[in-house]
C-alpha positions as CSV (number, residue, x, y, z in Angstrom):
1,M,-24.7,-22.8,-24.7
2,T,-23.4,-19.3,-24.7
3,N,-19.8,-18.6,-24.0
4,A,-20.5,-16.0,-21.3
5,Q,-22.5,-16.2,-18.1
6,R,-24.8,-13.2,-17.8
7,L,-26.3,-11.3,-14.9
8,M,-28.7,-8.3,-15.2
9,I,-29.3,-5.5,-12.6
10,Q,-32.6,-3.8,-12.8
11,A,-34.3,-1.5,-10.3
12,T,-37.6,-0.1,-9.2
13,N,-36.6,3.5,-10.2
14,S,-33.8,5.6,-11.6
15,D,-30.8,6.5,-9.3
16,A,-31.3,3.3,-7.2
17,G,-27.6,2.4,-7.6
18,K,-27.7,0.1,-10.6
19,S,-24.6,1.5,-12.1
20,V,-22.6,1.2,-8.9
21,L,-23.7,-2.3,-8.3
22,V,-22.8,-3.3,-11.9
23,T,-19.4,-1.7,-11.2
24,A,-19.1,-3.8,-8.1
25,F,-19.9,-7.0,-9.8
26,C,-17.5,-6.2,-12.7
27,R,-14.7,-5.7,-10.1
28,I,-15.7,-8.8,-8.1
29,F,-15.7,-11.2,-11.0
30,A,-12.5,-9.7,-12.4
31,Q,-10.8,-10.2,-9.0
32,D,-12.0,-13.8,-9.2
33,G,-10.3,-14.4,-12.5
34,Y,-13.1,-14.0,-15.0
35,K,-12.8,-11.9,-18.1
36,T,-15.8,-9.7,-17.4
37,A,-17.5,-7.0,-19.5
38,P,-20.3,-4.4,-18.6
39,Y,-23.2,-3.9,-20.9
40,K,-26.0,-1.4,-21.2
41,S,-28.0,-1.7,-24.4
42,Q,-29.4,1.9,-24.4
43,N,-28.2,4.6,-22.1
44,M,-29.6,8.1,-21.7
45,A,-26.9,10.2,-20.2
46,L,-25.0,13.5,-20.7
47,N,-21.8,12.2,-19.3
48,S,-19.8,10.4,-22.0
49,Y,-16.7,8.2,-22.2
50,I,-14.3,8.1,-25.1
51,T,-12.9,4.7,-26.0
52,V,-9.3,4.3,-27.1
53,D,-10.4,4.3,-30.8
54,G,-12.2,7.6,-30.4
55,F,-15.8,6.5,-30.0
56,E,-18.4,7.7,-27.6
57,I,-20.3,5.6,-25.0
58,G,-22.1,6.2,-21.7
59,R,-19.7,7.2,-18.9
60,A,-20.9,4.5,-16.6
61,Q,-20.0,1.7,-19.0
62,G,-16.5,3.2,-19.4
63,V,-16.0,3.3,-15.7
64,Q,-17.4,-0.3,-15.3
65,A,-14.9,-1.5,-17.9
66,E,-12.1,0.2,-15.9
67,A,-13.4,-1.7,-12.8
68,A,-13.2,-4.9,-14.8
69,G,-9.7,-4.1,-15.9
70,I,-10.5,-4.1,-19.6
71,L,-10.7,-1.5,-22.4
72,A,-14.1,-0.1,-23.1
73,T,-15.7,-0.6,-26.5
74,T,-18.9,0.5,-28.2
75,D,-20.3,-3.0,-27.9
76,M,-20.7,-2.3,-24.2
77,N,-23.2,0.6,-24.9
78,P,-24.3,0.4,-28.6
79,I,-27.0,3.1,-28.2
80,L,-26.4,6.3,-26.3
81,I,-29.2,8.9,-26.1
82,K,-28.0,12.5,-25.3
83,P,-30.8,15.0,-24.7
84,S,-30.0,18.2,-26.6
85,R,-33.1,20.3,-26.5
86,E,-36.8,20.0,-25.4
87,N,-38.2,16.6,-26.5
88,E,-35.2,16.0,-28.8
89,S,-32.0,14.0,-28.3
90,Q,-28.9,13.1,-30.3
91,I,-28.8,9.4,-30.9
92,V,-25.3,7.9,-30.8
93,V,-25.1,4.5,-32.5
94,N,-22.0,2.3,-32.1
95,G,-20.1,5.4,-30.8
96,K,-20.9,7.9,-33.5
97,P,-23.8,10.3,-33.9
98,Y,-26.7,8.8,-35.9
99,R,-29.2,11.6,-36.0
100,N,-31.3,13.9,-33.7
101,M,-34.7,12.4,-33.0
102,A,-37.8,13.4,-31.0
103,A,-39.0,10.9,-28.4
104,F,-42.0,9.7,-30.4
105,E,-39.9,9.4,-33.6
106,Y,-37.3,7.4,-31.7
107,R,-39.9,5.0,-30.3
108,E,-41.7,4.5,-33.5
109,D,-38.9,4.5,-36.1
110,F,-35.8,3.3,-34.3
111,F,-37.1,0.2,-32.4
112,Y,-36.2,-2.5,-34.9
113,K,-32.9,-1.0,-35.8
114,G,-32.1,-0.8,-32.1
115,L,-33.1,-4.4,-31.5
116,E,-30.6,-5.6,-34.2
117,L,-27.8,-3.4,-32.7
118,I,-28.4,-5.0,-29.3
119,K,-28.4,-8.5,-30.6
120,A,-25.2,-8.0,-32.6
121,S,-23.3,-6.3,-29.8
122,L,-24.3,-9.0,-27.3
123,E,-23.1,-11.7,-29.7
124,R,-19.7,-10.0,-30.1
125,L,-19.3,-9.6,-26.4
126,D,-20.2,-13.3,-25.8
127,Q,-17.3,-14.4,-28.0
128,Q,-14.8,-12.3,-26.0
129,Y,-15.8,-12.5,-22.4
130,Q,-16.7,-15.1,-19.7
131,R,-19.1,-13.0,-17.8
132,I,-21.3,-10.0,-18.9
133,I,-22.9,-7.8,-16.3
134,I,-25.9,-6.0,-17.8
135,E,-27.5,-2.8,-16.5
136,G,-31.1,-1.9,-17.0
137,A,-32.6,1.6,-17.0
138,G,-35.4,3.2,-15.0
139,S,-37.9,0.5,-14.1
140,P,-39.0,-2.6,-15.9
141,A,-42.6,-1.8,-14.9
142,E,-43.0,1.2,-17.2
143,I,-46.4,0.0,-18.6
144,N,-46.6,2.8,-21.2
145,L,-43.2,1.9,-22.7
146,N,-42.9,-1.8,-22.3
147,D,-44.1,-2.8,-25.8
148,R,-41.1,-1.1,-27.4
149,E,-38.5,-0.9,-24.6
150,L,-34.9,-1.7,-25.5
151,V,-33.2,-1.8,-22.1
152,N,-34.9,-3.9,-19.5
153,M,-36.8,-7.3,-19.7
154,R,-36.5,-7.5,-23.5
155,V,-32.7,-7.4,-23.1
156,A,-32.8,-9.9,-20.3
157,K,-34.7,-12.3,-22.6
158,L,-32.3,-11.7,-25.5
159,A,-29.3,-12.3,-23.2
160,N,-31.0,-15.1,-21.3
161,A,-29.9,-13.4,-18.1
162,P,-31.1,-13.8,-14.6
163,V,-32.2,-10.5,-13.1
164,I,-31.6,-8.9,-9.7
165,L,-34.1,-6.2,-8.8
166,V,-32.7,-3.3,-6.8
167,G,-34.8,-1.2,-4.4
168,D,-33.5,2.1,-3.0
169,I,-34.4,2.3,0.7
170,E,-33.1,5.9,0.9
171,K,-36.1,7.2,-1.0
172,G,-38.6,5.5,1.3
173,G,-41.3,2.9,0.4
174,V,-38.9,0.3,-0.7
175,F,-41.1,-2.7,0.0
176,A,-44.1,-1.1,-1.8
177,S,-41.9,-0.3,-4.8
178,L,-40.4,-3.8,-4.9
179,V,-43.8,-5.6,-4.5
180,G,-45.5,-3.2,-6.9
181,T,-42.8,-3.8,-9.6
182,L,-43.1,-7.5,-9.2
183,Q,-46.8,-7.5,-9.5
184,L,-46.7,-5.4,-12.7
185,L,-44.4,-7.8,-14.5
186,S,-45.7,-10.6,-16.6
187,E,-45.4,-14.1,-15.1
188,E,-42.5,-14.9,-17.6
189,D,-40.6,-11.8,-16.5
190,R,-41.2,-12.5,-12.8
191,R,-39.7,-16.0,-13.1
192,R,-36.5,-14.4,-14.5
193,I,-36.0,-12.4,-11.2
194,I,-33.7,-14.5,-8.9
195,G,-34.0,-12.1,-6.0
196,V,-33.9,-8.5,-4.8
197,V,-31.2,-6.3,-3.2
198,I,-32.1,-3.4,-1.0
199,N,-29.6,-0.6,-1.6
200,K,-28.3,2.4,0.4
201,F,-29.4,1.2,3.8
202,R,-28.6,3.2,6.9
203,G,-29.3,2.0,10.4
204,D,-29.8,-1.2,12.4
205,I,-30.5,-4.2,10.2
206,A,-32.4,-5.8,13.0
207,L,-35.1,-3.2,12.6
208,L,-35.4,-4.1,8.9
209,Q,-35.5,-7.8,9.4
210,P,-39.3,-8.1,10.0
211,G,-39.8,-6.4,6.7
212,L,-37.4,-8.7,4.9
213,D,-39.1,-11.8,6.3
214,W,-42.5,-10.5,5.3
215,F,-41.3,-9.7,1.8
216,E,-39.9,-13.2,1.2
217,Q,-43.1,-14.8,2.5
218,Y,-45.4,-12.6,0.6
219,T,-43.6,-12.6,-2.8
220,G,-41.7,-15.9,-2.7
221,V,-38.7,-13.9,-4.0
222,P,-35.5,-14.1,-1.9
223,V,-33.7,-11.1,-0.5
224,L,-30.1,-11.5,-1.8
225,G,-28.7,-8.7,0.3
226,V,-29.1,-5.4,2.1
227,V,-26.2,-3.1,1.0
228,P,-25.4,-0.3,3.5
229,Y,-24.8,3.2,2.2
230,L,-21.1,3.5,1.4
231,P,-19.9,7.1,1.9
232,N,-16.9,8.9,0.2
233,L,-16.8,6.6,-2.8
234,T,-14.6,8.1,-5.4
235,I,-16.4,6.7,-8.4
236,E,-18.1,9.3,-10.6
237,A,-21.8,9.3,-10.9
238,E,-23.4,9.3,-14.4
239,D,-27.1,10.0,-13.7
240,S,-27.8,13.7,-13.7
241,L,-30.2,13.1,-10.8
242,I,-27.0,13.1,-8.6
243,L,-26.8,16.9,-9.2
244,D,-29.8,17.3,-6.9
245,S,-27.7,16.1,-4.0
246,Y,-25.2,18.9,-4.6
247,T,-25.6,22.2,-2.9
248,A,-24.9,25.9,-3.6
249,Q,-24.3,26.5,0.1
250,Q,-20.7,27.5,0.9
251,D,-18.6,25.6,3.4
252,L,-16.7,28.4,5.1
253,T,-14.3,25.8,6.8
254,K,-12.6,25.2,3.4
255,D,-9.8,27.4,2.1
256,L,-10.9,27.4,-1.5
257,D,-14.4,28.1,-2.9
258,I,-15.2,26.6,-6.3
259,A,-18.5,27.5,-8.0
260,V,-19.6,25.3,-10.8
261,I,-22.3,26.8,-13.0
262,R,-25.3,24.4,-13.3
263,Y,-27.0,25.4,-16.5
264,P,-30.0,23.3,-17.8
265,K,-28.0,21.3,-20.4
266,I,-24.9,20.7,-18.2
267,S,-22.9,17.7,-19.4
268,N,-19.8,15.8,-18.4
269,F,-19.9,17.4,-15.0
270,I,-17.6,14.7,-13.7
271,D,-14.7,17.0,-14.8
272,I,-14.8,18.5,-11.3
273,D,-14.9,15.2,-9.4
274,P,-11.2,15.5,-8.3
275,F,-11.9,18.7,-6.4
276,F,-14.3,16.8,-4.1
277,A,-11.4,14.7,-3.0
278,E,-9.2,17.7,-2.1
279,S,-9.3,18.6,1.5
280,D,-9.1,22.4,1.0
281,C,-11.8,22.6,-1.7
282,D,-15.5,23.4,-1.3
283,V,-17.4,22.6,-4.5
284,R,-20.8,24.3,-5.1
285,F,-23.2,24.0,-8.0
286,V,-24.8,27.4,-8.7
287,S,-27.9,28.1,-10.8
288,K,-28.9,31.5,-9.5
289,Q,-27.2,34.8,-9.4
290,D,-27.5,35.3,-5.6
291,Q,-25.8,31.9,-5.1
292,L,-22.6,32.8,-6.8
293,K,-21.1,35.1,-4.1
294,S,-17.3,35.6,-4.5
295,P,-15.7,32.2,-5.3
296,D,-12.0,31.7,-6.0
297,I,-12.8,29.7,-9.1
298,I,-15.8,29.7,-11.4
299,I,-16.1,26.6,-13.6
300,L,-18.2,26.7,-16.7
301,P,-18.6,23.0,-17.5
302,G,-19.7,21.2,-20.6
303,S,-23.0,21.7,-22.2
304,K,-25.2,19.7,-24.6
305,N,-26.7,22.9,-26.0
306,T,-24.2,25.7,-25.6
307,I,-26.4,28.5,-27.0
308,E,-29.4,27.6,-24.9
309,D,-27.2,27.5,-21.8
310,L,-25.6,30.8,-22.8
311,Q,-29.1,32.3,-23.0
312,F,-29.7,30.9,-19.5
313,L,-26.6,32.7,-18.2
314,E,-28.0,35.9,-19.6
315,Q,-31.5,35.5,-18.4
316,S,-30.5,34.4,-14.9
317,G,-28.2,37.3,-14.3
318,L,-25.2,34.9,-13.9
319,K,-23.5,36.3,-17.0
320,E,-23.5,39.8,-15.5
321,A,-22.3,38.4,-12.1
322,I,-19.5,36.4,-13.6
323,L,-18.2,39.4,-15.6
324,A,-18.3,41.6,-12.5
325,L,-16.3,39.1,-10.5
326,Q,-13.8,38.6,-13.3
327,A,-13.3,42.4,-13.6
328,K,-12.3,42.6,-10.0
329,G,-9.4,40.3,-10.7
330,N,-9.8,37.9,-7.7
331,T,-11.7,35.1,-9.4
332,I,-10.4,32.6,-12.0
333,V,-13.0,31.7,-14.7
334,F,-12.3,28.3,-16.3
335,G,-14.4,27.0,-19.2
336,I,-14.4,23.4,-20.4
337,C,-15.8,22.3,-23.8
338,G,-19.2,24.2,-24.1
339,G,-18.1,26.4,-21.2
340,F,-14.9,27.2,-23.2
341,Q,-17.1,28.2,-26.2
342,M,-19.1,30.5,-23.9
343,L,-16.0,32.4,-22.9
344,G,-15.6,33.7,-26.5
345,E,-16.9,36.7,-28.3
346,E,-19.7,34.9,-30.1
347,I,-21.1,31.5,-31.2
348,L,-22.4,31.1,-34.7
349,D,-24.9,28.5,-35.6
350,P,-25.7,29.0,-39.3
351,D,-27.2,25.5,-39.8
352,H,-29.4,25.8,-36.7
353,I,-27.8,22.7,-35.1
354,E,-28.6,23.8,-31.6
355,T,-31.3,26.5,-31.9
356,T,-33.1,28.8,-34.3
357,C,-30.7,31.6,-33.2
358,E,-27.9,32.0,-35.8
359,K,-25.6,34.0,-33.6
360,M,-25.2,34.5,-29.8
361,A,-22.9,36.8,-28.0
362,G,-20.6,35.1,-25.5
363,L,-19.0,36.5,-22.4
364,A,-16.2,38.0,-24.5
365,L,-13.5,37.1,-21.9
366,L,-11.3,35.4,-24.6
367,P,-10.5,36.5,-28.2
368,I,-12.2,33.5,-29.8
369,H,-15.3,32.7,-31.7
370,T,-17.0,29.3,-32.3
371,V,-18.9,28.0,-35.4
372,M,-21.3,25.1,-34.7
373,T,-20.8,22.2,-37.2
374,T,-22.6,18.9,-37.8
375,E,-19.4,17.0,-37.4
376,K,-18.7,15.8,-33.9
377,T,-15.2,15.5,-32.5
378,T,-14.6,12.5,-30.2
379,V,-11.0,11.8,-29.5
380,L,-8.5,11.0,-26.7
381,S,-6.1,13.9,-26.5
382,K,-2.6,14.7,-25.1
383,G,-0.8,18.0,-24.8
384,V,1.4,20.4,-22.8
385,V,-0.2,23.0,-20.6
386,T,1.8,26.1,-19.7
387,Y,0.5,27.8,-16.6
388,Q,2.2,30.3,-14.3
389,N,5.5,29.7,-16.0
390,K,5.4,25.9,-15.6
391,Q,4.7,23.2,-18.1
392,F,2.7,20.0,-17.6
393,T,2.0,17.1,-19.9
394,I,-1.7,16.3,-19.6
395,N,-4.2,13.7,-21.0
396,G,-7.9,14.2,-21.6
397,Y,-10.6,13.6,-24.1
398,E,-12.7,15.8,-26.4
399,I,-16.4,15.5,-27.2
400,H,-17.8,18.6,-29.0
401,M,-19.8,19.9,-31.9
402,G,-18.3,23.1,-33.4
403,Q,-14.9,24.5,-34.2
404,T,-13.3,27.3,-32.1
405,H,-11.0,29.9,-33.8
406,L,-8.5,32.1,-32.0
407,K,-8.3,35.7,-33.1
408,G,-5.3,38.1,-33.4
409,N,-2.7,37.6,-30.6
410,A,-4.8,35.0,-28.7
411,V,-2.7,32.8,-26.5
412,P,-3.3,29.0,-26.8
413,F,-3.7,27.1,-23.5
414,I,-2.5,23.6,-24.5
415,K,0.2,22.8,-27.1
416,M,-0.5,19.5,-28.9
417,E,1.6,17.4,-31.3
418,K,-0.5,18.9,-34.1
419,G,-1.8,22.4,-33.4
420,C,-3.1,23.6,-30.1
421,D,-6.2,23.6,-27.9
422,G,-7.9,26.2,-25.8
423,C,-7.1,29.8,-25.0
424,K,-6.0,31.8,-22.0
425,H,-6.0,35.5,-21.0
426,S,-2.6,37.0,-20.5
427,S,-3.4,37.4,-16.8
428,E,-4.2,33.6,-16.6
429,K,-7.4,34.5,-14.8
430,V,-9.5,33.3,-17.7
431,L,-8.7,29.8,-19.1
432,G,-10.6,27.6,-21.5
433,S,-10.1,24.2,-23.1
434,Y,-11.9,21.4,-24.9
435,F,-10.0,18.9,-22.8
436,H,-12.4,17.0,-20.5
437,G,-10.6,15.4,-17.6
438,I,-8.0,18.2,-17.4
439,F,-8.3,18.3,-13.6
440,H,-7.9,14.5,-13.4
441,N,-4.2,15.2,-14.1
442,D,-2.8,15.2,-10.5
443,E,0.3,17.3,-11.0
444,F,-1.4,20.1,-12.9
445,R,-4.4,20.2,-10.5
446,A,-2.1,20.4,-7.4
447,Y,-0.1,23.2,-9.0
448,F,-3.2,25.0,-10.1
449,L,-4.8,24.9,-6.7
450,N,-1.7,25.8,-4.8
451,K,-1.3,28.9,-7.1
452,V,-4.8,29.9,-6.1
453,R,-3.8,29.5,-2.4
454,E,-0.8,31.6,-3.0
455,S,-2.9,34.4,-4.5
456,K,-4.9,34.4,-1.2
457,G,-1.8,34.5,1.0
458,L,-2.2,30.8,2.0
459,A,0.7,28.3,2.2
460,P,0.6,25.6,-0.5
461,L,-0.5,22.0,0.5
462,T,2.5,19.7,0.1
463,E,0.2,16.6,0.0
464,R,-2.5,16.3,-2.6
465,V,-4.6,13.3,-3.7
466,A,-3.5,10.9,-6.4
467,F,-7.0,10.7,-8.0
468,S,-6.4,7.7,-10.2
469,Q,-5.2,5.6,-7.3
470,L,-8.2,6.8,-5.3
471,R,-10.5,5.5,-8.0
472,E,-8.7,2.1,-8.0
473,D,-8.9,1.9,-4.2
474,A,-12.6,2.8,-4.5
475,F,-13.3,-0.1,-6.9
476,D,-11.7,-2.5,-4.4
477,R,-13.6,-1.0,-1.5
478,L,-16.9,-1.2,-3.3
479,A,-16.2,-4.8,-4.4
480,E,-15.4,-5.9,-0.8
481,H,-18.5,-4.0,0.5
482,V,-20.8,-5.8,-1.9
483,R,-19.2,-9.2,-1.3
484,Q,-19.9,-8.8,2.4
485,H,-23.6,-7.9,2.0
486,V,-25.0,-10.0,-0.9
487,K,-25.2,-13.8,-1.5
488,M,-22.5,-14.1,-4.1
489,E,-22.5,-17.9,-4.2
490,F,-26.3,-18.0,-4.8
491,I,-26.0,-15.4,-7.6
492,T,-23.1,-17.3,-9.4
493,Q,-25.1,-20.6,-9.2
494,K,-28.1,-18.9,-10.8
495,M,-25.8,-17.4,-13.6
496,K,-24.5,-20.9,-14.3
497,Q,-28.0,-22.4,-14.3
498,F,-29.3,-19.9,-16.8
499,Q,-26.3,-20.5,-19.1
500,Q,-26.9,-24.2,-19.0
501,R,-30.6,-23.8,-20.0
502,E,-29.7,-22.2,-23.3
503,S,-29.1,-24.7,-26.0
């Protein structure tokens, strides 16, 4: 018998809410006194999380570990796939870059290595935890991929985990997608599914009941819950599909307008999540020149391919528009990680790590230049920011390829125990840093936003959100919400039964 009871969450499609439901179960079982760990064998994501020992995993597994009240480790996501350019991704193994691979190469050459990594990480987690909540990816009915998949039913078998299948009613056709998925599974895999959950429901449950009754009668699979849509949940999303729900439309009722540049290879866009919680901030994602308008703050977020995204700024006209706004002196331009690199005079790529282009001119708003290197920096960081004559101790994390060098009398932005990070213009209207999570530091964010208000002749807000506490409250709210709407007792009984079957 294994030490840990397992549960796996799969879905009929991407962005059905698997990550959020795994987060909920992690919190629920932790509240019930079980030492619980999240797990995703293979994650394709551009939002990363840095563990305390400086390794890189998918953002969702880090957040799920926080919900469970534990420290995240690479065993919780042994394989991370980070798309870098067309049909090519960086493969991160046990928290460190392994190599860049094309999709076909990964499928053909990596399968058996991946299988061993998955087995080993599951075995280690089993020795440390009482419950393991496993997340699938996409759909288990991807017929063209199933012979070598490493993230859905093959993992369920390895872990001997019962599976809950999630359907997203918000997208429409939920019964068709659930029934179709079940029918495309093998008989062995269908027997592993203990029930379905319908997610993101809005409306009167009584109107849905005939469909639920029909589904159970037609398939013989129980409906374990209908989870209503939960608004204003302060838990960052990982899937880049969430970006499609953001808009470039300006909300004129808000005092501060923040434009985030959405280039094609945007990554770690969760850096701006705290602004969504601030009552005076309107956050827009902009990908076209005519969408930019005249924001108070422009944020250049992280990028998985800085040079290609810099080319996008040039071709779209956004580079010209950003420079024009900055020249007027009313807009702050803030670059994070790849966005910080773009603010410099040039980016050099002599080894063609990102592109065939060896050199690309930047926005030249800061006296810096960056050289791309094969070595990747992944580290938790701490330093002191000086902004508008006030100092703040901040925490963050770094995930970047390349080294940035300050020129002449360039002014560092963050002083660290050893050296410095980032750069700022003397006017403090252009700021850049490698620190992801810089705006998650409540005191600095409050001061920064109030200084922007002051520049517009607005009174400062005396009450700002405590973002870390908001997240903790959100974990509890999510857990209570899911408890109310799914059959927890039935699920835990099935987890125990599956554990007892394994000899």
